[in-house]
N, C-alpha and C positions, 0 to 999 in steps of 0.2 A: 553701413559697411560692416562686414563680419570678418573676424580673424579666423584662422585655422582651428581655434579651440571652440568656435561657436559663440564667442562673446561678441557683443556689439562694440565697435571702436568708434569713438567720436572723432571726427576730423578736427585738426588743430584750429581751423577757422571758427568752429562752434565755440571752443573754449576762449578764443581771443574775443569773439563777439560778446560772450558773457562777461568777461572781465572789463571790456570797454563800456558795456552797458552799465555795469555797477559804478564805474568811475564817473560816467556822465550823470547818473542819478545822484551820486554823492555831491558832485559839483553843484547841481541844482539845489539840493537840500542846504548846502553850506551857504549859497547865495541867499536863499530865503531866510536862513537864520540870521545872517548879517543884516538884512533889511529890517528884521524885527529887533535888532539890537542885541542879539545873542551871539555867543562865541561858539563856532563849530568845535566838535570834540577833537579834531585833529590840529586845531590852531593852538600853538603854545602861548601861554600867557606871557606878557612882556616881562623881561628880566628887570629886577630891581637894580638901580645904579648903586654900585658899591665903591667905597673909597678906601684905599690901602693906607695904613699908617706905618710909621717906622717903629720897630722893636729892636732892642739890643740882642746880640747873639746870646748873651747870658739867659735871656728870657726864652728864646727859641730853643736852646739846648735842653731845657727841661722836657720838651716834647719828643726828643729823639728816642726811638725804640721801635719795637714791632708790636702791631696790634692785630688781633684776630677779629675781622669784621663778620658779623652775623650774616647768614645767607638771606637773600631776598626771596620771599615766598618759600618754595621748597628746594631752592637751588643750593649751590655749594658756597661755603664761606670763603673769604679771601684774606690772605695775609697782607697787611700794609706795612711798608717800611718807611718810617719818617726819619729824615736826616737833614743836617745843616750843611750847606755848601756855599761858599762865597758870601756869607752873611745872610743867606736866605733859607727858608724852610721848604723842603721838598717832600713829596709823598710818592712812593712807588708801589703800586699794587702788584702782587705776584704775577709774573708773565706779561706785564704791561709797561709802557714807557712812563717815566717819572713826570710829575706835574708840580709846578711851584704852588705853594700855599701863600696867599697874600693876606697879611694880618689886617683884621678889621677892628679887633680889640686885643687885649692881652691873652684871651682864650679862644677867640673866634677867628676863623680864617675862611677865605673863599678862593675859588678857582676862576681864572679869567676865561678859560677855554670852554667850560661847561657851567650850567646853572646848578651849582652844588656848593655846600659849605661844610666845614669841619669845626666842631666845638670840642675842645679838650676838657675832660673832667678831672677833678682833684678830690682827694679824701679830706677828712677833717684836719690832717696835719699839713695839707698843701701839696702832697705828692701827687703827681699825674698818674691816674689810674686807668684812663681809657679815652676814647673819643667817640663822637657821634657824627655820622655822615647824614646830613640833611639834603635830600634830593628827591624831586618829584613828589613832594608831599609825604615822604616816608622818612623816618628817623631810624637808621641802622646803628646799633651799638657795637663798639669794638673795644673790648678790654685790652689793656696793655699786658703783653705776655713776656716781654723782654726789655 
């Protein structure tokens, strides 16, 4: 098919066939990998079971503040607001809904909704100076700015 500009236009069915063909080949490849005891690249590793502990509000209050999370790759950094509400610690990324942080230790927390963890860092005097987001094999540092 040709358009008025002299360019060749591919029918939508050709593009659909191409995408379907790729999906079928990937499905075959994933099946072969599983038969060989390998994990396909699109399969997420199983999540580690995590148990929450109880921490007093006085411990949680030390983490309250704003943290500037470093950008992933060449992206834009994100401001994280950490606050206490109803005896629990919450984290709100700028422009996103808040999520509860479940304590795993006095300095390590996890999310139940996603496979990610937060570790808070302290200086030699014991003052909270930042956090580290552990997610997808990456550690993103966020110094405390307020």
